[in-house]
C-alpha positions as CSV (number, residue, x, y, z in Angstrom):
1,M,0.0,0.0,0.0
2,N,1.5,3.4,-1.0
3,D,1.6,6.7,0.9
4,R,-1.6,8.0,-0.7
5,E,-3.6,4.9,0.1
6,L,-2.3,5.0,3.7
7,G,-3.5,8.6,3.8
8,C,-6.9,7.7,2.6
9,N,-7.5,4.7,4.9
10,S,-5.8,5.8,8.1
11,G,-7.8,6.7,11.1
12,G,-6.4,10.2,10.9
13,G,-8.8,11.1,8.1
14,Q,-8.4,12.3,4.6
15,F,-5.6,14.8,5.1
16,M,-2.0,13.6,5.4
17,D,1.3,15.2,5.8
18,R,3.5,15.5,2.6
19,G,6.5,17.5,3.7
20,R,5.4,21.1,4.3
21,M,1.9,20.7,2.8
22,N,-1.2,18.9,3.9
23,Q,-2.3,16.7,1.0
24,N,-5.9,15.7,0.8
25,G,-5.9,11.9,0.1
26,V,-9.1,12.2,-1.9
27,V,-7.2,14.3,-4.5
28,Q,-5.6,11.7,-6.7
29,P,-5.6,10.6,-10.4
30,L,-8.8,8.6,-10.1
31,L,-10.6,11.8,-9.0
32,T,-11.6,12.4,-12.6
33,D,-14.2,11.7,-15.2
34,L,-14.1,8.3,-16.9
35,Y,-13.9,9.9,-20.3
36,Q,-10.5,11.3,-19.5
37,I,-9.1,7.8,-19.1
38,T,-10.9,6.4,-22.2
39,M,-9.6,9.4,-24.2
40,A,-6.1,8.6,-22.9
41,Y,-6.4,5.1,-24.2
42,A,-7.6,6.3,-27.6
43,Y,-4.7,8.8,-27.7
44,W,-2.3,6.0,-26.8
45,K,-3.8,3.6,-29.3
46,S,-3.4,6.3,-32.0
47,D,0.3,6.6,-31.1
48,K,-0.1,10.2,-29.8
49,T,2.1,9.6,-26.7
50,D,4.7,12.1,-28.0
51,D,2.2,14.8,-29.0
52,Q,2.7,18.1,-27.1
53,A,-0.3,20.1,-26.1
54,V,-1.3,23.4,-24.5
55,F,-4.5,23.8,-22.5
56,D,-6.0,27.0,-21.0
57,L,-8.0,26.9,-17.8
58,F,-10.4,29.9,-17.6
59,F,-13.9,31.0,-16.9
60,R,-16.4,32.8,-19.2
61,N,-18.3,35.0,-16.7
62,N,-17.7,36.5,-13.3
63,P,-19.9,35.1,-10.5
64,F,-22.6,36.8,-8.4
65,H,-23.4,39.5,-11.1
66,G,-20.1,41.1,-10.3
67,E,-17.1,42.1,-12.4
68,F,-14.2,40.4,-10.7
69,T,-13.2,36.9,-9.5
70,I,-10.5,35.9,-7.0
71,F,-8.3,33.1,-8.2
72,A,-7.7,30.4,-5.6
73,G,-6.8,26.8,-5.4
74,L,-3.4,27.0,-7.1
75,E,-1.5,25.4,-4.2
76,E,-3.8,22.4,-4.2
77,C,-3.2,22.0,-8.0
78,L,0.6,21.9,-7.3
79,K,0.2,19.3,-4.6
80,F,-1.8,17.2,-7.1
81,L,0.9,17.4,-9.7
82,D,3.5,16.6,-7.1
83,S,1.7,13.4,-6.0
84,F,0.4,12.4,-9.5
85,H,0.8,8.6,-9.8
86,Y,-1.5,5.7,-10.4
87,S,-1.0,3.2,-7.6
88,Q,-1.1,-0.6,-8.2
89,S,-4.6,-0.7,-6.8
90,D,-5.7,2.1,-9.1
91,I,-4.4,0.1,-12.1
92,E,-6.2,-3.1,-10.9
93,Y,-9.4,-1.1,-10.5
94,L,-9.1,0.4,-14.0
95,K,-8.6,-3.1,-15.4
96,Q,-11.9,-4.2,-13.9
97,T,-13.8,-1.0,-14.8
98,L,-12.7,0.0,-18.3
99,P,-14.2,-1.8,-21.4
100,E,-12.8,-5.1,-22.3
101,G,-10.1,-5.3,-24.9
102,I,-7.8,-2.6,-23.6
103,E,-4.2,-3.8,-24.0
104,N,-2.1,-4.5,-20.9
105,E,0.7,-2.3,-22.3
106,F,-1.6,0.7,-21.8
107,F,-2.0,-0.1,-18.1
108,E,1.8,-0.3,-17.8
109,Y,2.1,3.1,-19.5
110,L,-0.4,4.5,-16.9
111,G,1.5,3.0,-14.1
112,N,4.7,4.9,-15.1
113,L,3.0,8.3,-15.7
114,T,4.0,11.3,-13.6
115,A,3.7,15.0,-14.1
116,R,7.4,15.5,-14.6
117,D,7.1,16.6,-18.2
118,V,4.3,19.0,-17.5
119,T,4.8,22.8,-17.2
120,L,2.2,24.9,-15.4
121,Y,1.9,28.6,-15.7
122,A,-0.5,30.6,-13.5
123,I,-1.3,34.0,-12.2
124,D,-0.6,34.4,-8.5
125,E,-3.1,32.9,-6.1
126,G,-5.2,35.6,-4.5
127,T,-5.1,37.8,-7.6
128,V,-8.2,39.3,-9.2
129,A,-9.0,37.6,-12.5
130,F,-11.4,38.2,-15.4
131,P,-13.3,36.2,-18.0
132,R,-11.4,34.6,-20.9
133,V,-8.0,35.3,-19.4
134,P,-6.5,31.9,-18.6
135,I,-5.8,31.6,-14.8
136,I,-3.7,28.5,-15.4
137,K,-1.9,27.4,-18.6
138,I,-0.7,23.8,-18.9
139,E,1.9,22.5,-21.4
140,G,3.1,19.0,-21.8
141,P,2.5,15.5,-23.3
142,L,-1.1,15.4,-24.6
143,I,-2.2,12.3,-22.6
144,I,-1.0,13.5,-19.2
145,V,-2.3,17.1,-19.6
146,Q,-5.7,15.7,-20.7
147,L,-5.8,13.4,-17.6
148,L,-5.3,16.5,-15.4
149,E,-8.4,18.3,-16.6
150,T,-11.2,17.3,-14.3
151,T,-9.1,17.3,-11.1
152,L,-7.6,20.8,-11.8
153,L,-11.1,22.1,-12.5
154,T,-12.6,20.7,-9.3
155,L,-9.6,22.2,-7.3
156,V,-10.0,25.7,-8.8
157,N,-13.8,26.1,-9.4
158,Y,-15.1,26.0,-5.9
159,A,-12.0,27.6,-4.3
160,S,-12.2,30.6,-6.6
161,L,-16.0,30.9,-6.2
162,M,-15.7,30.7,-2.4
163,A,-12.9,33.2,-2.2
164,T,-14.8,35.6,-4.4
165,N,-18.0,35.2,-2.3
166,A,-16.0,35.9,0.8
167,A,-14.3,39.0,-0.7
168,R,-17.7,40.4,-1.6
169,Y,-18.9,40.0,1.9
170,R,-15.8,41.7,3.2
171,M,-16.4,44.7,0.9
172,V,-20.0,45.2,1.9
173,A,-19.3,44.7,5.6
174,G,-16.4,47.2,5.6
175,K,-12.9,46.7,7.0
176,H,-13.8,47.5,10.6
177,V,-16.4,44.7,11.1
178,K,-15.3,41.2,11.8
179,L,-16.5,38.3,9.7
180,L,-16.7,34.7,10.9
181,E,-17.5,31.6,8.8
182,F,-20.1,29.5,10.6
183,G,-21.1,27.2,7.7
184,L,-19.7,23.7,8.4
185,R,-23.1,22.2,9.3
186,R,-24.6,23.5,6.0
187,A,-21.7,22.8,3.7
188,Q,-21.7,20.2,0.9
189,G,-20.0,17.5,2.9
190,P,-16.8,17.4,5.0
191,D,-14.5,18.4,2.1
192,G,-16.8,21.2,1.1
193,G,-16.8,22.4,4.7
194,L,-13.1,22.4,5.0
195,S,-12.7,24.2,1.6
196,A,-15.3,26.8,2.6
197,S,-13.4,27.6,5.8
198,K,-10.0,27.8,4.0
199,Y,-11.2,30.0,1.1
200,S,-13.5,32.2,3.1
201,Y,-10.4,33.1,5.2
202,T,-8.5,33.7,1.9
203,G,-11.2,36.0,0.7
204,G,-11.1,38.2,3.9
205,F,-13.0,36.5,6.7
206,D,-11.4,36.7,10.1
207,G,-12.0,33.2,11.5
208,T,-14.1,30.1,11.4
209,S,-16.1,27.9,13.8
210,N,-14.6,24.8,12.0
211,V,-12.1,23.3,14.5
212,L,-10.4,21.0,12.0
213,A,-9.9,23.8,9.5
214,G,-8.3,25.7,12.3
215,K,-5.9,22.9,12.9
216,L,-5.1,22.1,9.3
217,F,-4.8,25.7,7.9
218,N,-4.0,27.7,11.1
219,I,-7.1,29.8,10.8
220,P,-8.4,31.5,14.0
221,V,-11.2,29.5,15.5
222,K,-14.1,31.3,17.1
223,G,-17.5,30.4,18.7
224,T,-20.0,31.0,21.5
225,H,-22.6,28.5,22.6
226,A,-25.9,27.3,21.3
227,H,-29.5,27.8,22.5
228,A,-29.2,24.3,23.9
229,Y,-26.8,25.5,26.6
230,I,-29.3,28.1,27.8
231,T,-32.3,25.8,27.8
232,S,-30.4,23.0,29.6
233,F,-30.8,25.1,32.8
234,S,-34.2,25.9,34.3
235,S,-33.3,27.5,37.6
236,V,-30.3,28.8,39.6
237,G,-30.8,25.8,41.9
238,E,-29.3,23.6,39.3
239,L,-25.9,25.3,39.5
240,K,-23.4,22.8,40.9
241,T,-20.6,25.4,40.9
242,R,-21.1,29.0,41.9
243,L,-17.6,29.9,43.0
244,L,-14.9,31.6,40.8
245,K,-11.4,32.6,41.8
246,H,-10.7,36.3,41.8
247,K,-8.2,37.0,38.9
248,Q,-5.9,39.1,41.1
249,T,-6.3,37.9,44.7
250,G,-7.0,34.3,44.0
251,I,-9.9,34.3,46.6
252,M,-12.9,32.2,45.7
253,E,-16.1,34.2,45.5
254,D,-19.8,33.4,44.7
255,L,-20.3,34.6,41.1
256,L,-24.1,34.1,41.3
257,E,-24.4,36.2,44.4
258,H,-22.6,39.1,42.6
259,A,-24.8,38.6,39.5
260,I,-28.0,38.7,41.5
261,R,-27.0,41.9,43.3
262,H,-26.1,43.6,40.1
263,R,-29.2,42.4,38.4
264,Q,-31.3,44.2,41.0
265,M,-29.6,47.5,40.3
266,L,-29.5,47.0,36.6
267,S,-33.3,46.5,36.4
268,H,-33.7,50.2,37.2
269,V,-30.9,51.3,34.8
270,L,-32.2,49.3,31.9
271,D,-35.9,49.7,32.8
272,V,-36.4,45.9,32.8
273,S,-38.1,44.0,35.6
274,T,-36.2,41.1,37.0
275,E,-39.4,39.1,36.7
276,E,-39.1,39.4,32.9
277,S,-35.7,37.7,32.9
278,S,-35.3,33.9,33.0
279,E,-33.8,32.2,36.1
280,G,-32.7,29.4,33.9
281,E,-30.9,31.8,31.5
282,L,-29.2,33.5,34.5
283,A,-28.0,30.1,35.7
284,A,-26.7,29.1,32.2
285,M,-24.8,32.4,31.9
286,V,-23.2,32.1,35.4
287,S,-22.2,28.5,34.6
288,Y,-20.7,29.5,31.2
289,A,-18.9,32.5,32.8
290,I,-17.4,30.3,35.4
291,A,-16.1,28.0,32.7
292,F,-14.8,30.9,30.5
293,P,-14.3,34.0,32.7
294,D,-11.9,35.6,30.2
295,G,-13.9,34.6,27.2
296,F,-17.5,35.2,28.2
297,M,-19.6,35.6,25.0
298,A,-23.3,34.8,25.5
299,L,-26.2,34.1,23.2
300,V,-29.0,36.5,24.1
301,D,-32.4,37.8,23.0
302,T,-34.0,41.0,24.0
303,S,-34.7,40.0,27.6
304,G,-31.3,38.4,27.9
305,L,-29.5,41.8,28.1
306,L,-30.3,42.1,31.8
307,N,-28.9,38.7,32.8
308,F,-25.9,39.2,30.5
309,S,-25.1,42.6,32.0
310,A,-25.5,41.3,35.5
311,V,-23.1,38.4,34.9
312,A,-20.6,40.7,33.0
313,L,-20.5,43.1,36.0
314,A,-20.1,40.1,38.4
315,L,-17.1,39.0,36.4
316,N,-15.8,42.6,36.6
317,D,-16.0,42.4,40.4
318,L,-13.6,39.4,40.2
319,G,-11.2,41.1,37.8
320,Y,-12.5,39.7,34.4
321,H,-13.9,41.4,31.3
322,A,-16.7,39.8,29.3
323,L,-16.3,39.8,25.5
324,G,-19.9,40.4,24.3
325,I,-23.1,38.9,23.0
326,R,-24.4,37.1,20.0
327,I,-27.8,37.9,18.6
328,D,-29.3,35.1,16.5
329,S,-32.9,36.1,15.8
330,G,-35.2,39.0,15.5
331,D,-34.7,42.5,14.1
332,L,-30.8,42.5,14.1
333,A,-30.5,46.3,13.4
334,Y,-33.0,47.2,16.2
335,L,-31.6,44.7,18.7
336,S,-28.0,45.7,18.1
337,C,-28.8,49.4,18.7
338,L,-30.8,48.4,21.8
339,A,-27.9,46.4,23.1
340,R,-25.3,49.1,22.4
341,E,-27.5,51.7,24.1
342,A,-27.8,49.4,27.1
343,F,-24.1,48.8,27.3
344,E,-23.5,52.6,27.2
345,K,-25.9,53.1,30.1
346,V,-24.2,50.4,32.1
347,A,-20.7,51.8,31.3
348,E,-21.8,55.3,32.5
349,R,-23.8,54.2,35.6
350,F,-21.2,51.7,36.9
351,K,-18.1,53.5,35.8
352,V,-16.9,50.6,33.6
353,P,-15.7,52.2,30.3
354,W,-14.9,48.8,28.7
355,F,-18.6,48.0,28.7
356,N,-18.9,50.5,25.8
357,K,-16.7,48.3,23.7
358,L,-18.4,45.0,24.3
359,T,-18.6,43.1,21.0
360,I,-22.0,42.5,19.4
361,V,-22.1,39.5,17.1
362,A,-25.0,38.8,14.8
363,S,-25.9,35.6,13.0
364,N,-29.2,34.3,11.5
365,D,-29.2,33.4,7.8
366,I,-27.2,36.5,6.8
367,N,-26.4,37.2,3.2
368,E,-24.8,40.1,1.2
369,D,-28.1,41.9,0.8
370,T,-28.8,41.6,4.6
371,I,-25.6,43.4,5.4
372,L,-26.3,46.1,2.9
373,S,-29.7,46.6,4.4
374,L,-28.3,46.6,8.0
375,N,-25.8,49.2,6.9
376,E,-28.6,51.5,5.7
377,Q,-30.4,51.0,9.0
378,G,-27.4,52.1,11.1
379,H,-26.7,48.8,12.9
380,K,-24.3,48.6,15.8
381,I,-23.0,45.1,15.0
382,D,-19.2,44.5,15.4
383,C,-19.1,41.0,13.9
384,F,-21.2,38.8,11.6
385,G,-21.3,35.1,11.8
386,I,-22.3,33.8,8.3
387,G,-23.0,30.3,7.3
388,T,-25.4,28.9,4.7
389,H,-25.3,31.7,2.1
390,L,-21.5,31.9,2.3
391,V,-20.5,28.3,2.1
392,T,-23.1,27.1,-0.4
393,C,-22.7,30.3,-2.6
394,Q,-26.5,30.3,-2.9
395,R,-26.5,33.2,-5.3
396,Q,-24.4,31.2,-7.8
397,P,-23.4,27.6,-6.8
398,A,-20.7,27.1,-9.6
399,L,-18.1,29.3,-11.3
400,G,-18.0,27.4,-14.6
401,C,-14.2,27.2,-15.2
402,V,-13.4,25.3,-18.4
403,Y,-10.2,23.6,-19.7
404,K,-9.7,23.9,-23.5
405,L,-7.1,22.7,-25.9
406,V,-5.5,25.7,-27.7
407,E,-2.4,24.2,-29.3
408,I,-1.0,20.8,-30.3
409,N,2.4,20.1,-31.6
410,G,2.9,23.9,-32.2
411,Q,-0.3,24.1,-34.2
412,P,-3.2,26.3,-32.9
413,R,-6.6,24.8,-32.1
414,I,-9.9,26.7,-32.0
415,K,-13.3,25.6,-30.8
416,L,-16.1,27.1,-32.9
417,S,-19.6,27.6,-31.8
418,Q,-22.7,29.5,-32.9
419,D,-22.5,31.0,-29.4
420,V,-19.6,33.4,-29.7
421,E,-19.1,33.3,-26.0
422,K,-18.0,29.7,-26.4
423,V,-15.5,30.3,-29.2
424,T,-12.0,29.7,-27.7
425,M,-8.9,31.9,-28.2
426,P,-6.4,29.7,-29.9
427,G,-2.6,29.3,-29.5
428,N,-0.1,29.7,-26.8
429,K,-0.7,33.1,-25.2
430,S,0.9,35.5,-22.8
431,A,-1.2,37.8,-20.5
432,Y,-0.4,41.3,-19.3
433,R,-2.2,43.7,-17.0
434,L,-1.9,47.4,-18.0
435,Y,-2.1,50.1,-15.3
436,S,-3.0,53.8,-15.4
437,A,-0.9,56.5,-13.8
438,D,-3.1,56.5,-10.7
439,G,-2.3,52.8,-10.1
440,H,-5.6,51.3,-11.2
441,A,-5.8,48.4,-13.5
442,L,-7.0,49.5,-16.9
443,I,-7.2,46.4,-19.1
444,D,-5.9,42.8,-19.4
445,L,-4.2,42.1,-22.7
446,L,-3.7,38.7,-24.3
447,Q,-1.0,38.2,-26.9
448,K,0.7,35.5,-28.8
449,V,3.8,34.3,-26.8
450,T,6.0,35.2,-29.8
451,E,5.0,38.9,-29.5
452,P,7.1,41.4,-27.5
453,P,5.5,42.5,-24.2
454,P,3.8,45.9,-24.1
455,A,6.1,48.7,-23.0
456,V,5.5,51.4,-20.4
457,G,4.7,54.7,-22.1
458,Q,4.2,53.1,-25.5
459,K,0.8,53.2,-27.3
460,V,-0.8,49.7,-27.4
461,L,-3.7,48.8,-29.7
462,C,-6.2,46.7,-27.6
463,R,-9.0,45.0,-29.4
464,H,-12.1,43.2,-28.4
465,P,-11.5,39.5,-29.4
466,F,-14.7,39.2,-31.4
467,Q,-16.2,42.6,-32.1
468,E,-14.2,44.4,-34.8
469,S,-15.3,48.0,-34.0
470,K,-14.4,47.7,-30.3
471,R,-10.8,48.8,-30.0
472,A,-8.8,51.4,-28.1
473,Y,-5.2,52.6,-27.7
474,V,-3.8,52.3,-24.2
475,I,-0.6,54.0,-23.0
476,P,0.3,52.0,-19.8
477,S,2.1,53.6,-16.9
478,H,2.9,50.1,-15.5
479,V,2.8,46.7,-17.2
480,E,2.5,43.5,-15.2
481,S,3.2,40.1,-16.7
482,L,0.5,37.9,-15.2
483,Y,2.0,34.4,-15.7
484,K,4.8,32.7,-13.6
485,V,6.1,29.2,-14.1
486,Y,4.9,27.4,-11.0
487,W,5.7,23.8,-12.0
488,K,8.4,22.4,-14.3
489,S,10.6,19.3,-14.6
490,G,8.7,17.7,-11.7
491,K,9.3,20.5,-9.3
492,I,7.5,23.6,-7.8
493,C,9.4,26.6,-9.2
494,Q,8.2,29.4,-6.9
495,Q,8.2,30.0,-3.2
496,L,4.6,29.3,-2.3
497,P,3.0,31.9,-0.1
498,T,1.4,31.1,3.2
499,L,-2.4,31.3,3.6
500,E,-1.9,34.6,5.4
501,Q,0.1,36.0,2.4
502,V,-2.5,34.8,-0.1
503,R,-5.2,36.5,2.1
504,E,-3.2,39.7,2.1
505,K,-2.7,39.4,-1.7
506,V,-6.5,39.4,-2.2
507,Q,-6.9,42.7,-0.6
508,I,-3.9,44.3,-2.3
509,S,-5.2,43.0,-5.7
510,L,-8.7,44.3,-5.1
511,K,-7.3,47.8,-4.3
512,T,-6.0,48.0,-7.9
513,L,-9.5,48.0,-9.2
514,R,-11.6,51.1,-9.5
515,N,-14.5,51.3,-7.1
516,D,-17.0,51.2,-10.0
517,H,-15.7,47.7,-11.0
518,K,-16.4,46.5,-7.4
519,R,-19.7,48.1,-6.6
520,T,-22.6,45.7,-5.8
521,L,-25.2,47.3,-8.1
522,N,-24.4,47.5,-11.8
523,P,-20.6,47.4,-11.7
524,T,-18.7,48.6,-14.7
525,P,-17.3,45.6,-16.7
526,Y,-13.5,45.3,-16.6
527,K,-12.0,45.2,-20.1
528,V,-10.2,42.2,-21.5
529,A,-8.6,42.6,-24.9
530,V,-6.3,40.9,-27.4
531,S,-3.4,42.4,-29.4
532,D,-4.0,43.4,-33.0
533,N,-1.7,40.5,-34.0
534,L,-3.7,37.9,-31.9
535,Y,-7.0,39.4,-33.2
536,N,-6.1,38.8,-36.8
537,F,-4.7,35.4,-35.9
538,I,-8.0,34.3,-34.3
539,H,-10.1,35.5,-37.1
540,D,-7.9,34.0,-39.9
541,L,-8.1,30.6,-38.1
542,W,-11.8,31.0,-37.5
543,L,-12.4,31.5,-41.3
544,Q,-10.1,28.5,-42.1
545,N,-12.0,26.2,-39.8
546,A,-15.6,27.5,-40.3
547,P,-17.6,25.4,-42.8
548,I,-18.8,27.2,-45.9
549,G,-22.5,26.9,-46.5
550,E,-24.2,26.2,-49.8
551,L,-27.4,27.8,-51.0
552,S,-29.6,26.0,-53.6
């Protein structure tokens, strides 16, 4: 049994250590569509083992009715190339599964395949990307680069969609509000949950409730407690422990006694009768505060503010500071304002300035539109816990990346379609991002690899790839070459960034876009163009390959 199979079957779960990287044991050559392997046999049977191909991985439309996409998943693609190998059990399974008549020599050929002869070019992970500009370019032997297709797509599609969704939430929430991912229980299975945690953090979230994601990816883990904890208590008589050690003196004191005393005074300050508050809720909060005196964050509703404030002041008597509350139902804007007003009253009346800064967390089926509405209502929320809409990407559940052959043995290939959107841009291409004097990205330009790169200060003719009249001259103040060689000769060629560095890259890259490209409502489309040379090349090849109709 090889390393990968041990990783898949060990009690430690699907993720295993491979040097510096955690490798998901599910990501392996058999994580593909059957037709990739049947095509590989047909290629092999046709003696195309020495054919050299170029494939582009790109998407046709930005998600969520927006005008940008965050590229993510590159590191996972590189891990896949690094471990690409059909194990003996893989070969035995394929012998049983593929149609009869496949020659044994083909299985021997598969058993010896690696990604050593593949070259992978990509834009940096965390960079903003746009339709039709390949985010990954793969060169190598036709059979192996064909076999990579489905796995690379599954590694990039959801990762980029998730990072983009998270980045959009970050933009509407603003940079001063914390965002926590709470979506594991609603995610599409364990792998979907882990990927959601990782790539929401990449896109700008501040933490996750997913403990395993915290361990695997070093993401801050956050959480409070559920309604079940509150309802598990019905009276203060159920408290088995009421004593808490004073933080400075070390003397044990009765926290419940302090809380009841403060609750009586608070009822006048907050204009809430003690009879309106639940004894079971008070007991639950005291119990939780004793367990986590330095991390007391309580789930409350409207009537819970009295009990929370009483327990928070009781903790203050013993040298501790509560963290805040989480609101999980009702009118979030109104309740957050009510809570902030209550905290300000307590801070002033009891001379505890830190009460003004208690954190208010809100959760409850929150989406992008909810946050925009709350912003308009002047909410006082410091942190959003977001689950279902984030991890399932409910507004658009798939990005739609594709993987298309653009060159074979040095000869360009084009896919024609009556739908112009599906016509591919043939040949081996370079990509550049041209910037204006104010530092904003103006346009992405695709060229043939044989063309010299655009030069700073020099006029460049940029053309729409399919609409002849759409063209413009651009004089760039800065030119960025988008592709780097990330994999060649069986090795990773770049120093891979940490997750924190990719997360930072996302925000830096987004700042290069004008605000009108990023706005939620009717954003301005970002321009993607081709050079004049590539434009003529595409249309000449189009005419050569398009059938000529006949009228009779």
